[in-house]
C-alpha positions as CSV (number, residue, x, y, z in Angstrom):
1,M,2.4,-15.8,22.8
2,S,2.2,-19.6,22.9
3,E,4.9,-22.0,21.5
4,E,4.0,-24.6,19.1
5,L,5.6,-28.1,18.2
6,T,6.5,-28.5,14.6
7,P,7.3,-31.4,12.5
8,E,11.1,-32.2,12.5
9,N,10.9,-32.4,8.7
10,P,7.7,-30.8,7.3
11,A,6.0,-31.7,4.2
12,T,8.0,-31.1,1.0
13,P,6.9,-30.3,-2.6
14,E,8.1,-33.6,-3.7
15,N,6.0,-35.4,-1.2
16,P,3.5,-33.1,0.5
17,E,2.0,-35.7,2.6
18,E,5.4,-36.7,4.2
19,T,5.9,-35.8,7.8
20,E,8.6,-37.0,10.4
21,P,8.2,-37.4,14.2
22,I,7.4,-34.2,16.0
23,K,10.4,-32.2,17.4
24,Q,9.9,-30.0,20.4
25,R,10.9,-26.3,20.0
26,K,13.9,-25.7,22.0
27,N,12.9,-24.8,25.6
28,G,9.3,-25.8,25.0
29,L,7.4,-27.3,27.9
30,Y,6.1,-30.6,26.1
31,P,8.7,-33.3,25.5
32,G,6.7,-34.7,22.5
33,V,3.2,-36.1,21.5
34,S,2.2,-39.5,22.7
35,D,0.5,-42.0,20.2
36,E,-2.7,-41.7,22.2
37,L,-2.8,-38.1,21.9
38,A,-2.0,-38.0,18.1
39,A,-4.8,-40.6,17.5
40,N,-7.3,-38.5,19.8
41,M,-6.5,-35.3,17.8
42,K,-7.3,-36.8,14.4
43,S,-10.9,-37.4,15.2
44,G,-13.9,-35.9,16.6
45,W,-14.1,-32.7,14.4
46,A,-17.2,-31.4,12.6
47,D,-17.0,-30.8,8.9
48,T,-16.5,-27.2,8.3
49,E,-16.4,-27.0,4.5
50,L,-18.2,-23.9,3.3
51,H,-20.6,-24.3,0.4
52,D,-22.5,-22.0,-2.0
53,L,-19.8,-19.2,-1.7
54,R,-20.3,-16.1,-4.0
55,P,-17.4,-14.8,-5.9
56,I,-15.6,-11.8,-4.5
57,P,-16.7,-8.6,-5.9
58,Q,-13.8,-8.0,-8.2
59,A,-13.8,-11.6,-9.5
60,D,-15.0,-10.5,-13.0
61,R,-12.5,-7.6,-13.3
62,T,-9.6,-9.8,-12.1
63,A,-10.6,-12.1,-15.0
64,E,-10.6,-9.3,-17.4
65,R,-7.0,-8.3,-16.3
66,R,-5.8,-11.9,-16.7
67,A,-7.1,-11.9,-20.2
68,V,-5.2,-8.5,-21.1
69,L,-2.1,-10.1,-19.6
70,S,-2.5,-13.3,-21.7
71,A,-2.8,-11.3,-24.8
72,R,0.3,-9.4,-24.1
73,F,2.6,-12.5,-23.6
74,P,1.2,-15.3,-26.0
75,G,2.8,-18.7,-25.6
76,E,4.7,-18.0,-22.5
77,R,4.2,-19.3,-19.1
78,L,3.7,-16.5,-16.5
79,V,4.3,-16.9,-12.8
80,I,3.1,-14.3,-10.3
81,P,3.6,-15.0,-6.5
82,A,1.9,-13.7,-3.6
83,G,5.0,-13.8,-1.5
84,R,5.8,-15.5,1.9
85,L,5.8,-14.4,5.4
86,K,8.7,-12.2,6.4
87,T,10.4,-12.8,9.9
88,R,10.2,-9.8,12.2
89,S,12.4,-11.3,15.0
90,N,13.3,-14.9,15.9
91,D,10.0,-16.8,15.3
92,T,7.5,-13.9,14.9
93,E,6.5,-12.5,11.5
94,Y,5.2,-9.3,10.1
95,A,1.8,-9.2,9.1
96,F,1.4,-10.6,5.5
97,R,0.6,-8.2,2.7
98,A,0.2,-10.0,-0.8
99,S,2.3,-8.7,-3.7
100,T,0.6,-6.0,-5.5
101,E,0.7,-7.8,-8.9
102,Y,-0.8,-11.1,-7.5
103,A,-3.7,-9.1,-5.6
104,Y,-4.4,-7.3,-8.8
105,L,-4.8,-10.3,-10.8
106,T,-6.5,-12.6,-8.4
107,G,-8.0,-10.7,-5.5
108,D,-6.5,-13.2,-3.2
109,Q,-4.3,-12.2,-0.2
110,T,-3.1,-15.4,1.4
111,P,0.7,-16.2,1.9
112,D,2.5,-18.6,-0.4
113,G,-0.1,-18.2,-3.2
114,V,1.1,-18.4,-6.8
115,L,-0.9,-17.5,-10.0
116,V,0.3,-19.4,-13.0
117,L,-1.0,-18.8,-16.6
118,E,0.0,-21.8,-18.7
119,P,0.0,-21.2,-22.4
120,T,-2.7,-22.8,-24.4
121,A,-3.4,-22.8,-28.3
122,D,-5.8,-19.9,-27.8
123,G,-4.5,-17.8,-24.8
124,H,-3.6,-19.2,-21.2
125,L,-5.2,-21.4,-18.6
126,A,-5.0,-19.6,-15.2
127,T,-4.4,-21.7,-12.1
128,I,-4.1,-20.4,-8.5
129,H,-1.8,-22.5,-6.4
130,L,-2.5,-22.2,-2.6
131,L,-1.7,-24.0,0.8
132,P,-5.0,-26.2,1.2
133,R,-6.7,-26.6,4.5
134,S,-4.3,-27.7,7.4
135,D,-4.1,-31.5,7.4
136,R,-5.8,-33.3,10.2
137,E,-4.1,-36.6,9.6
138,N,-0.5,-35.6,9.9
139,G,-1.2,-33.2,12.9
140,E,-0.3,-30.0,10.9
141,F,-3.4,-28.3,12.0
142,W,-2.4,-28.1,15.6
143,L,1.4,-28.9,15.7
144,D,2.7,-26.5,12.9
145,G,3.3,-22.8,13.7
146,Q,1.1,-21.9,10.7
147,G,-1.6,-24.7,11.4
148,E,-5.3,-23.8,11.6
149,L,-5.4,-23.8,15.5
150,W,-2.5,-21.5,15.6
151,V,-3.3,-18.8,13.1
152,G,-6.8,-19.6,11.8
153,R,-8.5,-21.6,9.1
154,R,-7.4,-21.3,5.5
155,H,-10.0,-21.8,2.7
156,S,-10.1,-25.3,1.0
157,L,-9.0,-25.4,-2.6
158,T,-12.7,-25.8,-3.6
159,E,-13.7,-22.8,-1.5
160,A,-10.9,-20.8,-3.1
161,E,-12.0,-21.8,-6.6
162,Q,-15.6,-20.6,-5.8
163,L,-14.4,-17.3,-4.4
164,L,-11.8,-16.4,-6.9
165,G,-13.2,-18.0,-10.1
166,I,-9.8,-19.6,-10.7
167,P,-9.1,-23.5,-10.6
168,A,-6.9,-24.0,-7.6
169,K,-4.2,-26.6,-6.8
170,D,-1.8,-27.4,-4.0
171,V,1.0,-24.9,-4.1
172,R,3.4,-27.4,-2.3
173,E,3.5,-29.4,-5.7
174,L,4.2,-26.3,-7.6
175,P,8.1,-25.8,-7.4
176,A,8.7,-29.5,-8.6
177,A,6.4,-29.0,-11.6
178,L,8.0,-25.6,-12.5
179,T,11.3,-27.3,-12.3
180,E,10.1,-29.8,-15.1
181,A,8.6,-27.0,-17.2
182,T,9.6,-26.3,-20.6
183,G,9.2,-23.4,-23.0
184,P,9.5,-19.6,-22.2
185,V,8.7,-18.4,-18.6
186,R,8.4,-15.1,-17.0
187,N,8.2,-14.6,-13.2
188,V,7.5,-11.4,-10.9
189,R,10.7,-11.5,-8.9
190,G,11.3,-10.6,-5.4
191,H,8.5,-12.2,-3.6
192,D,9.1,-16.0,-3.4
193,A,12.6,-17.4,-3.3
194,G,11.4,-20.9,-3.5
195,I,9.7,-20.2,-6.9
196,E,12.6,-18.3,-8.1
197,A,15.0,-21.3,-7.3
198,A,12.7,-23.6,-9.3
199,L,12.8,-21.2,-12.3
200,T,16.4,-20.3,-12.0
201,D,17.5,-21.7,-15.4
202,K,14.2,-20.8,-17.3
203,V,14.0,-16.9,-16.9
204,T,16.1,-14.0,-17.4
205,A,16.1,-10.7,-15.6
206,E,15.1,-8.7,-18.6
207,R,12.1,-10.8,-19.6
208,D,11.0,-10.6,-15.9
209,E,11.3,-7.0,-15.8
210,E,9.3,-6.7,-18.8
211,L,6.4,-8.5,-17.1
212,R,6.6,-6.4,-14.0
213,V,6.6,-3.1,-16.1
214,H,3.6,-4.5,-18.0
215,L,1.6,-5.2,-14.8
216,S,2.7,-1.6,-13.3
217,E,1.4,0.2,-16.4
218,A,-1.7,-1.9,-16.5
219,R,-2.8,-0.4,-13.2
220,A,-2.5,3.2,-14.4
221,V,-6.2,3.5,-15.5
222,K,-8.6,2.5,-12.6
223,D,-11.9,0.7,-13.2
224,A,-15.2,1.6,-11.5
225,F,-14.6,-1.0,-8.7
226,E,-11.1,0.4,-8.1
227,I,-12.3,4.1,-7.9
228,G,-15.1,3.0,-5.5
229,E,-12.4,1.3,-3.3
230,L,-10.2,4.4,-3.4
231,Q,-13.1,6.4,-2.3
232,K,-13.8,4.1,0.5
233,A,-10.0,4.5,1.5
234,V,-10.4,8.3,1.4
235,D,-13.6,8.4,3.3
236,S,-12.1,6.4,6.1
237,T,-9.0,8.4,6.2
238,V,-11.1,11.7,6.4
239,R,-12.8,10.2,9.5
240,G,-9.3,9.3,10.8
241,F,-8.2,13.0,10.5
242,T,-11.2,14.0,12.4
243,D,-10.4,11.6,15.1
244,V,-7.0,13.2,15.4
245,V,-8.3,16.7,15.8
246,K,-10.6,15.5,18.6
247,I,-7.6,14.3,20.6
248,L,-4.9,17.0,20.1
249,D,-5.0,17.8,23.7
250,K,-4.0,14.3,24.5
251,A,-1.3,14.4,22.1
252,E,-0.1,17.6,23.7
253,A,0.2,15.7,27.0
254,T,2.0,12.7,25.4
255,S,3.7,12.9,22.0
256,E,3.1,12.5,18.2
257,R,2.7,8.7,19.0
258,Y,-0.8,9.4,20.4
259,I,-1.7,10.9,17.0
260,E,-0.3,8.0,15.2
261,G,-2.1,5.4,17.2
262,T,-5.4,7.4,17.0
263,F,-5.3,7.3,13.1
264,F,-4.1,3.5,13.2
265,L,-7.3,2.6,15.1
266,R,-9.6,4.2,12.4
267,A,-7.5,2.2,9.8
268,R,-7.8,-1.1,11.5
269,V,-11.5,-0.9,12.3
270,E,-12.6,0.3,9.1
271,G,-9.9,-1.1,6.6
272,N,-7.1,-3.5,6.3
273,D,-4.4,-1.4,7.7
274,I,-2.6,1.9,7.2
275,G,-1.4,2.1,3.6
276,Y,2.1,3.4,4.6
277,G,3.8,4.6,7.7
278,S,1.8,7.5,9.0
279,I,3.7,10.9,9.1
280,C,2.6,12.6,12.3
281,A,5.2,15.5,12.2
282,A,4.6,18.3,14.9
283,G,6.7,21.5,14.9
284,P,10.1,21.4,13.2
285,H,9.5,17.6,12.3
286,A,7.2,18.8,9.7
287,T,10.2,19.8,7.6
288,T,11.3,16.2,7.4
289,L,9.3,14.7,4.4
290,H,8.9,11.2,5.8
291,W,8.9,11.6,9.5
292,V,7.6,8.2,10.7
293,R,9.4,8.1,14.1
294,N,6.5,10.1,15.5
295,D,8.1,10.4,19.0
296,G,8.2,14.2,19.3
297,D,6.4,16.8,21.3
298,V,3.1,18.3,20.1
299,R,2.9,22.0,21.2
300,P,0.4,24.6,20.9
301,G,1.4,27.4,18.5
302,E,3.1,25.0,16.3
303,L,1.9,23.0,13.1
304,L,1.1,19.3,12.7
305,L,1.6,17.9,9.3
306,L,-0.4,14.7,9.2
307,D,0.2,12.6,6.1
308,A,-1.7,9.3,6.4
309,G,-4.0,6.9,4.6
310,V,-6.3,3.9,5.3
311,E,-5.8,0.8,3.1
312,T,-9.1,-0.9,2.4
313,H,-9.6,-4.7,2.9
314,T,-9.0,-5.0,-1.0
315,L,-5.6,-3.1,-0.5
316,Y,-6.4,0.0,-2.2
317,T,-4.9,3.0,-0.2
318,A,-5.7,6.7,0.4
319,D,-2.8,9.3,0.7
320,V,-3.9,12.6,2.3
321,T,-2.1,15.3,4.0
322,R,-3.1,18.2,6.0
323,T,-1.1,20.9,7.9
324,L,-3.1,21.8,11.1
325,P,-2.6,24.5,13.6
326,I,-2.2,22.6,16.9
327,G,-3.8,25.3,18.9
328,G,-6.6,25.7,16.3
329,H,-5.3,29.1,14.6
330,F,-2.5,29.9,12.3
331,S,-0.1,32.6,13.2
332,D,0.2,35.3,10.6
333,L,3.4,33.8,9.2
334,Q,2.1,30.2,9.4
335,R,-1.0,31.4,7.3
336,K,1.2,33.2,4.7
337,I,3.2,30.2,4.1
338,Y,0.0,27.8,4.2
339,D,-1.8,30.0,1.9
340,A,1.0,29.9,-0.6
341,V,1.1,26.1,-0.6
342,Y,-2.8,26.1,-0.9
343,E,-2.5,28.4,-4.0
344,A,0.1,26.3,-5.4
345,Q,-2.1,23.1,-5.0
346,E,-5.2,24.9,-6.5
347,A,-3.0,25.6,-9.6
348,G,-1.9,22.0,-9.5
349,I,-5.4,20.4,-9.3
350,A,-6.6,22.7,-12.0
351,A,-4.0,21.2,-14.3
352,V,-5.2,17.7,-13.8
353,K,-7.4,16.9,-16.9
354,P,-7.6,14.3,-19.7
355,G,-5.1,15.1,-22.5
356,A,-2.9,17.1,-20.4
357,A,0.8,16.1,-20.0
358,Y,1.3,14.2,-16.5
359,R,4.2,16.9,-15.6
360,D,1.7,19.8,-16.1
361,F,0.4,19.6,-12.5
362,H,3.8,19.6,-10.9
363,D,5.0,22.5,-13.3
364,A,1.9,24.7,-12.3
365,A,2.3,24.1,-8.6
366,Q,6.1,24.8,-8.6
367,R,5.7,28.0,-10.6
368,V,3.3,29.4,-7.8
369,L,5.9,28.4,-5.1
370,A,8.8,30.0,-7.0
371,E,6.7,33.1,-7.3
372,K,6.1,33.2,-3.6
373,L,9.7,32.5,-2.8
374,V,10.9,35.4,-5.0
375,E,8.2,37.7,-3.7
376,W,9.3,37.0,-0.1
377,G,12.9,37.8,-1.1
378,L,14.2,34.2,-0.2
379,V,15.5,33.7,-3.5
380,E,16.7,36.0,-6.4
381,G,14.4,36.3,-9.5
382,P,13.2,36.3,-12.1
383,V,10.9,33.3,-11.6
384,E,11.9,31.6,-15.0
385,R,15.5,31.7,-13.7
386,V,14.6,30.2,-10.6
387,L,12.6,27.4,-12.3
388,E,15.2,26.8,-14.9
389,L,17.8,26.3,-12.3
390,G,15.6,24.6,-10.0
391,L,16.5,27.0,-7.1
392,Q,13.0,26.6,-5.4
393,R,13.9,22.9,-4.6
394,R,15.9,24.1,-1.6
395,W,12.3,24.7,0.1
396,T,10.0,22.6,-2.1
397,L,12.3,19.4,-2.2
398,H,9.9,16.8,-3.8
399,G,7.7,16.1,-6.9
400,T,4.2,17.5,-6.5
401,G,2.6,14.1,-6.8
402,H,2.4,10.4,-7.9
403,M,0.0,7.7,-9.0
404,L,-2.2,6.0,-6.4
405,G,-3.9,2.7,-6.1
406,L,-2.9,-0.6,-4.7
407,D,0.3,1.0,-3.8
408,V,0.8,4.3,-2.2
409,H,3.3,4.9,-5.0
410,D,1.4,3.0,-7.6
411,C,2.7,2.2,-11.1
412,A,6.2,2.7,-9.9
413,A,7.8,0.2,-12.3
414,A,6.1,1.7,-15.4
415,R,8.3,3.1,-18.2
416,T,9.3,6.8,-17.9
417,E,7.5,7.6,-21.2
418,A,4.4,6.0,-19.9
419,Y,4.4,7.8,-16.6
420,V,6.0,11.0,-15.9
421,N,6.5,11.9,-19.7
422,G,2.9,10.5,-20.4
423,T,-0.6,12.0,-20.8
424,L,-3.4,11.9,-18.2
425,E,-6.3,9.8,-19.0
426,P,-9.7,9.4,-17.5
427,G,-9.5,6.9,-14.6
428,M,-6.1,7.7,-13.5
429,C,-5.7,8.5,-9.9
430,L,-2.9,10.8,-8.6
431,T,-2.0,12.9,-5.6
432,V,-1.4,16.7,-5.8
433,E,0.7,17.6,-2.9
434,P,2.9,20.7,-3.0
435,G,4.7,21.7,0.0
436,L,7.3,24.3,1.4
437,Y,9.7,23.3,4.1
438,F,12.0,25.6,6.0
439,Q,14.6,23.6,7.9
440,A,15.3,24.6,11.6
441,D,19.0,25.0,10.6
442,D,18.5,27.1,7.3
443,L,20.5,30.3,7.7
444,T,19.4,31.6,4.2
445,V,15.9,32.4,5.5
446,P,14.6,34.7,8.3
447,A,14.8,33.0,11.9
448,E,10.9,33.2,12.2
449,Y,10.6,30.9,9.1
450,R,12.9,28.2,10.4
451,G,11.2,25.1,11.5
452,I,7.9,25.6,9.6
453,G,6.8,22.8,7.1
454,V,3.6,22.8,5.3
455,R,2.2,20.3,2.8
456,I,-1.4,19.9,1.5
457,E,-2.2,16.6,-0.3
458,D,-5.4,15.4,-2.1
459,D,-6.3,12.3,-4.1
460,I,-7.5,13.2,-7.5
461,I,-9.3,11.2,-10.2
462,V,-9.0,12.2,-13.7
463,T,-12.5,12.3,-15.3
464,E,-14.0,12.8,-18.8
465,D,-14.3,16.4,-18.4
466,G,-11.6,17.4,-15.8
467,N,-11.0,15.8,-12.4
468,R,-12.7,15.0,-9.0
469,N,-11.2,15.4,-5.7
470,L,-11.7,12.3,-3.7
471,S,-10.8,13.9,-0.3
472,A,-12.6,17.2,-0.9
473,A,-14.5,16.4,2.4
474,L,-11.6,17.6,4.3
475,P,-11.2,21.5,4.4
476,R,-8.1,22.9,2.8
477,R,-8.3,26.7,2.9
478,S,-6.8,28.2,6.1
479,D,-9.9,29.8,7.3
480,E,-12.2,26.6,6.6
481,V,-9.4,24.5,8.4
482,E,-9.7,26.7,11.5
483,A,-13.5,26.5,11.4
484,W,-13.5,22.8,10.9
485,M,-11.1,22.1,13.8
486,A,-13.3,24.4,16.1
487,A,-16.4,22.5,15.1
488,V,-14.8,19.3,15.6
489,K,-13.4,20.0,19.1
490,Q,-17.0,21.2,20.1
491,S,-18.7,18.1,18.9
């Protein structure tokens, strides 16, 4: 990875054009930039401005979302940052992922962006504040670590306006403007320390949290565009699971990392990334709910719990789990446990419908699992006692699902009464994912149960008359899973 020279004092919000003499990075190989080279680099470049750009597909919908937000907070300045690059180590950064709130309202995904809704007499004027094209005059484009020749071309402000349908300004001028702003302000916190510093005496934690909660609840019901993106994410995820089945023999020769890398390839080729850390849990690792180390052995005769999702280029993610027999066939005990989880999931999915309480699908799945645990003699009944005391949770552990969308755990900041104590509506997307997990050191179950973990998870859209399983293309029933795996390996 090359090293760049950077301005000793880069441009500031107060004077975005100001730069100081170039300073060499410590231990860099060039002592500086000659006047002749600096002059040479300023000229001889073609005009690359893009013209006649079409708006991004969701531009109309993001405008509608901003209108809803405007109506909710009349007369108040609203500030929604994209966030900044985060350091991974020394001078390298993690891949940037825009804040969910910002992406939801703009469709933009660039670092340092800030959406500001300025109150007007009849609503708000939205402006998106972005970094413009790298400056050719001050050398930023080739000297700065985030310059165009180092990390790629940014859109000009004019281009951004055409794509996003929002007036655009230079974000470097925004902190100073916010510092001078008057009137009530709300900000989505946790993404941009510079913006928060500029607003420090103008906002309160309670008011800012109210904005975050509203934006979380606004995402609960997905529109047609969002549902289409979720289906794309799931379809790619299905192909990723198929990829994994094809290479299980290679994973057996290496580790869970081969599975992780195989799925990641599909996510990066067809989408933006994985939507969360892939859980590639073989054998007893399947009993660890979020096993993302993925460094264990993959052995025939054991189960692989694969929980993974592709994130689309618009940042909507799938979240699917299948538990697969590594050797292609379930043992009798594995099948018994798997079929119990399948039965619980069937009950949970059946409970997903408009007008139902959100909790209904969880309660339906948990009842089936409690019945099985009592039937197998692992916990003393009756079932009502088990459920009342939550005794099944030793082996079921987690809730049976969650909202899904731009975040894998979407709408997480919503009020409890609007989420888990709320009612399902058409357009909501949620996972249904019951599981049974018998820890390797659990002395309360027979030895043959220990180290077996099973989860089955699908992404479900609430429809006008029931629900639709977005991930139905992946087999779920134990005999269908075995047949599918055999067919994939022969293909």
